[in-house]
C-alpha positions as CSV (number, residue, x, y, z in Angstrom):
1,M,-123.3,0.4,-10.0
2,F,-120.0,0.0,-7.9
3,R,-117.1,2.2,-7.5
4,K,-114.0,0.4,-9.0
5,A,-111.7,1.8,-6.3
6,D,-113.7,0.2,-3.5
7,P,-115.9,-2.7,-4.6
8,A,-117.4,-3.1,-1.2
9,I,-119.2,0.3,-1.5
10,Q,-122.3,0.3,-3.7
11,L,-123.0,3.5,-5.6
12,K,-126.5,4.1,-7.0
13,T,-127.7,5.7,-10.1
14,E,-130.4,8.4,-10.1
15,A,-132.9,5.7,-11.2
16,E,-131.8,3.4,-8.4
17,I,-132.1,6.1,-5.8
18,A,-135.6,6.7,-7.0
19,K,-136.4,3.0,-6.4
20,M,-134.9,3.3,-2.9
21,R,-137.1,6.4,-2.2
22,A,-140.1,4.2,-3.2
23,A,-139.0,1.6,-0.6
24,G,-138.4,4.4,1.9
25,Q,-141.9,5.7,1.4
26,V,-143.3,2.3,2.4
27,V,-141.3,2.5,5.6
28,A,-142.3,6.2,6.2
29,R,-146.0,5.5,5.8
30,T,-145.7,2.5,8.1
31,L,-144.0,4.5,10.8
32,D,-146.6,7.2,10.5
33,L,-149.3,4.6,11.0
34,L,-147.5,3.1,14.0
35,R,-147.1,6.5,15.6
36,S,-150.8,7.2,15.3
37,S,-151.6,3.6,16.5
38,V,-149.5,3.6,19.7
39,E,-151.6,3.8,22.9
40,P,-151.5,2.3,26.4
41,G,-152.7,-1.3,26.6
42,M,-151.3,-2.3,23.2
43,S,-148.7,-5.0,23.0
44,T,-145.6,-4.6,20.9
45,L,-146.8,-7.7,19.0
46,D,-150.0,-5.7,18.1
47,L,-147.8,-3.0,16.6
48,D,-145.8,-5.7,14.7
49,A,-149.0,-7.0,13.1
50,I,-150.0,-3.4,12.0
51,A,-146.6,-2.9,10.5
52,E,-146.6,-6.2,8.6
53,R,-150.0,-5.5,7.1
54,S,-148.9,-2.0,6.0
55,I,-145.7,-3.2,4.4
56,R,-147.2,-6.1,2.6
57,G,-150.3,-4.0,1.6
58,A,-147.9,-1.8,-0.3
59,G,-146.5,-4.7,-2.2
60,A,-143.3,-4.8,-0.2
61,I,-141.6,-7.3,2.1
62,P,-140.7,-6.7,5.8
63,S,-136.9,-6.8,5.6
64,F,-136.5,-7.7,9.3
65,K,-138.7,-10.7,9.4
66,G,-136.5,-13.8,9.3
67,Y,-133.3,-11.7,9.0
68,H,-130.8,-14.0,10.8
69,G,-133.8,-15.6,12.4
70,F,-135.4,-12.4,13.8
71,P,-139.1,-13.1,14.4
72,G,-140.7,-9.7,13.9
73,S,-141.5,-7.2,11.1
74,I,-140.3,-4.4,13.3
75,C,-137.9,-4.0,16.2
76,A,-139.9,-2.7,19.2
77,S,-137.7,-1.5,22.0
78,V,-139.4,-0.1,25.2
79,N,-137.8,2.3,27.7
80,E,-134.4,0.9,28.7
81,E,-134.3,-1.3,25.6
82,V,-132.0,0.4,23.1
83,V,-132.5,-1.6,19.8
84,H,-133.5,-5.0,18.4
85,G,-136.4,-5.5,20.8
86,I,-138.5,-8.5,19.8
87,P,-142.2,-7.8,19.5
88,R,-144.1,-9.8,22.1
89,E,-147.6,-10.3,23.3
90,T,-146.4,-10.0,26.9
91,T,-144.8,-6.5,26.4
92,V,-147.7,-4.2,27.0
93,L,-147.3,-0.4,26.7
94,E,-148.1,1.7,29.7
95,P,-148.7,5.5,29.9
96,G,-145.4,7.3,30.1
97,D,-143.4,4.7,28.3
98,I,-141.3,5.4,25.2
99,I,-141.0,2.9,22.4
100,S,-138.3,2.9,19.7
101,V,-139.7,1.4,16.5
102,D,-137.2,0.3,13.8
103,C,-138.8,-0.6,10.5
104,G,-137.5,-1.9,7.2
105,A,-139.0,-2.9,3.8
106,I,-137.9,-4.3,0.5
107,L,-139.6,-3.1,-2.7
108,D,-138.5,-4.3,-6.1
109,G,-135.2,-5.5,-4.6
110,W,-134.3,-2.2,-2.8
111,H,-134.3,-1.5,0.9
112,G,-135.6,1.2,3.1
113,D,-134.8,1.4,6.8
114,S,-135.9,4.0,9.4
115,A,-136.6,4.3,13.1
116,I,-138.4,6.7,15.5
117,T,-139.0,6.8,19.2
118,I,-142.6,7.3,20.1
119,P,-144.0,8.6,23.5
120,V,-146.9,6.5,24.9
121,G,-149.3,9.2,26.0
122,E,-147.7,12.0,28.0
123,I,-144.1,11.6,29.0
124,G,-141.8,13.6,31.3
125,E,-139.8,16.6,30.3
126,A,-136.5,14.7,30.7
127,D,-137.7,12.0,28.3
128,R,-139.0,14.5,25.8
129,R,-135.7,16.3,25.8
130,M,-133.7,13.1,25.3
131,L,-135.9,12.3,22.3
132,E,-135.3,15.7,20.8
133,V,-131.5,15.5,21.3
134,C,-131.3,12.1,19.7
135,E,-133.3,13.1,16.7
136,E,-131.4,16.4,16.2
137,S,-128.1,14.5,16.4
138,M,-129.3,12.3,13.5
139,W,-130.0,15.5,11.4
140,Q,-126.6,16.8,12.3
141,G,-125.1,13.6,11.1
142,I,-127.1,13.6,7.9
143,D,-125.9,17.1,7.2
144,Q,-122.4,15.7,6.6
145,L,-123.6,13.4,3.8
146,R,-122.0,15.4,1.0
147,P,-119.5,14.4,-1.7
148,G,-115.9,14.9,-0.5
149,K,-116.8,14.7,3.2
150,R,-115.3,11.8,5.3
151,L,-117.0,9.1,7.2
152,G,-115.5,10.4,10.5
153,D,-117.3,13.7,9.9
154,I,-120.7,12.0,10.4
155,G,-119.8,10.4,13.7
156,H,-118.1,13.6,14.9
157,A,-121.2,15.7,14.2
158,I,-123.5,13.2,16.0
159,E,-121.2,12.9,19.0
160,S,-120.4,16.6,19.3
161,Y,-124.1,17.5,19.2
162,I,-125.1,15.0,21.9
163,R,-122.2,16.1,24.1
164,S,-123.2,19.7,23.8
165,Q,-126.7,19.0,25.1
166,G,-125.9,17.4,28.5
167,A,-124.7,14.2,30.2
168,Y,-126.3,11.8,27.7
169,G,-124.8,8.4,26.8
170,N,-124.0,8.0,23.1
171,V,-124.1,4.3,22.3
172,Q,-120.9,3.2,20.5
173,E,-121.4,-0.6,20.0
174,Y,-124.1,-0.1,17.3
175,G,-124.4,2.4,14.5
176,G,-125.5,3.1,10.9
177,H,-124.6,1.3,7.7
178,G,-124.7,1.3,4.0
179,I,-128.0,0.3,2.4
180,G,-129.2,-0.6,-1.1
181,T,-129.8,-4.1,-2.5
182,E,-129.1,-5.4,1.0
183,M,-130.2,-3.9,4.3
184,H,-126.8,-3.9,5.9
185,M,-123.9,-3.1,3.6
186,E,-120.5,-1.4,3.8
187,P,-119.6,1.0,5.3
188,H,-120.3,0.8,9.0
189,V,-121.2,4.3,10.2
190,L,-120.1,5.0,13.8
191,N,-121.9,7.6,15.9
192,H,-118.6,8.9,17.0
193,G,-115.4,9.8,15.1
194,R,-112.7,12.2,14.1
195,P,-113.5,14.9,11.6
196,G,-111.6,14.6,8.3
197,K,-110.8,10.9,8.8
198,G,-112.1,7.7,7.2
199,L,-113.7,6.8,3.9
200,R,-114.3,9.7,1.5
201,L,-118.0,10.1,0.8
202,A,-119.1,10.1,-2.9
203,E,-122.2,10.8,-4.9
204,G,-124.4,7.7,-5.1
205,M,-123.6,6.3,-1.7
206,C,-126.7,5.5,0.4
207,L,-126.2,5.4,4.2
208,A,-128.5,4.7,7.2
209,I,-127.7,7.2,9.9
210,E,-129.0,6.0,13.4
211,P,-127.8,7.5,16.7
212,M,-128.9,5.9,20.0
213,T,-128.9,8.3,23.0
214,N,-129.2,7.1,26.6
215,M,-130.4,8.9,29.6
216,G,-127.5,7.5,31.6
217,T,-124.1,6.1,30.5
218,R,-123.4,4.9,26.9
219,H,-122.9,1.3,28.1
220,V,-125.2,-1.4,26.8
221,V,-125.6,-5.2,27.1
222,Q,-127.4,-7.8,25.0
223,L,-130.0,-10.0,26.7
224,E,-130.1,-13.8,26.6
225,D,-132.7,-13.8,23.8
226,G,-129.7,-12.9,21.5
227,W,-131.3,-9.8,20.1
228,T,-132.6,-7.2,22.6
229,V,-130.0,-4.6,23.6
230,V,-130.6,-2.7,26.9
231,T,-128.8,0.0,28.8
232,R,-126.5,-1.4,31.4
233,D,-127.7,1.0,34.1
234,G,-131.4,0.4,33.3
235,K,-132.0,4.0,32.2
236,R,-134.1,4.9,29.1
237,S,-132.8,5.2,25.6
238,A,-134.0,6.8,22.3
239,H,-133.2,5.8,18.7
240,F,-133.8,7.6,15.4
241,E,-132.8,6.6,11.9
242,H,-133.2,7.7,8.3
243,S,-131.8,6.2,5.1
244,V,-130.1,8.9,3.0
245,A,-128.7,9.2,-0.5
246,I,-125.6,11.4,-1.2
247,T,-126.3,13.5,-4.3
248,A,-124.3,16.3,-5.9
249,E,-126.7,18.8,-4.4
250,G,-126.6,17.3,-0.9
251,P,-128.4,14.7,1.2
252,M,-131.7,13.2,0.1
253,V,-133.6,11.6,2.9
254,L,-135.1,8.5,1.3
255,T,-137.3,7.6,4.3
256,A,-138.6,11.1,4.9
257,R,-142.0,11.5,6.4
258,E,-144.4,14.4,5.9
259,E,-143.5,15.7,9.3
260,N,-139.9,16.0,8.2
261,R,-140.7,18.4,5.3
262,A,-140.0,21.6,7.3
263,K,-136.8,20.2,8.8
264,I,-135.5,19.1,5.4
265,A,-136.2,22.6,4.0
266,E,-134.6,24.3,7.0
267,M,-131.4,22.1,6.6
268,G,-131.2,22.8,2.9
269,F,-131.4,19.2,1.9
270,V,-132.6,17.9,-1.4
271,D,-136.4,17.6,-1.7
272,P,-137.1,13.9,-1.8
273,G,-140.5,14.4,-3.3
274,F,-143.2,14.1,-0.6
């Protein structure tokens, strides 16, 4: 179903949103499994294998694998790696690391996409706080996903929250996106913006909201592998993402995990059905 006034934006019916929630549940269960699996001594390729088994075992397809030539079923970005880290046998996790895992799955033609940043064992207070800030900025962005709001409201909410919490870098070169029958669709969702500006949000839109928060400056650079994005100053970064449907009653988090239940209730979002 498409909005006639803007054919680039895909609007979903209630039945299609239910299918996207099913794809989102595959991603959610896979991320829960990866969180419980992460430990020192594992390689990011080990985690990739766990993810692929989980996704395919659910009757779904890893949406990242082969996407524009990407070799993995997940993006596994460690410490100063921001996004799009390639799973490798040679990248071995050590105590105190943080790893951002981005995961996508296709089920019955519909996409789910979500990311979390996972501590490897005990991490320092500064790292823990950065993860909290990044994740909460995502929730603040999701809170704007209501009919009649504007695209700029999302980025403004994310940016304002990050700025209010200290001298963190808010990555601007990458952001969220529309999602549905393709993983990346219109519109592009910036993690900064002006309130009341941009595309008007409508019931049936589905967007992936994904801030990236750096311990240092916001500046990033892509490595020679053509994928991995790292902080320019070498400081650590966090990444969180959920796929969300805009409904008449408010945001419905399609990739919600059990641990998100209390947060969704606190924010007054639509119960996605856990």
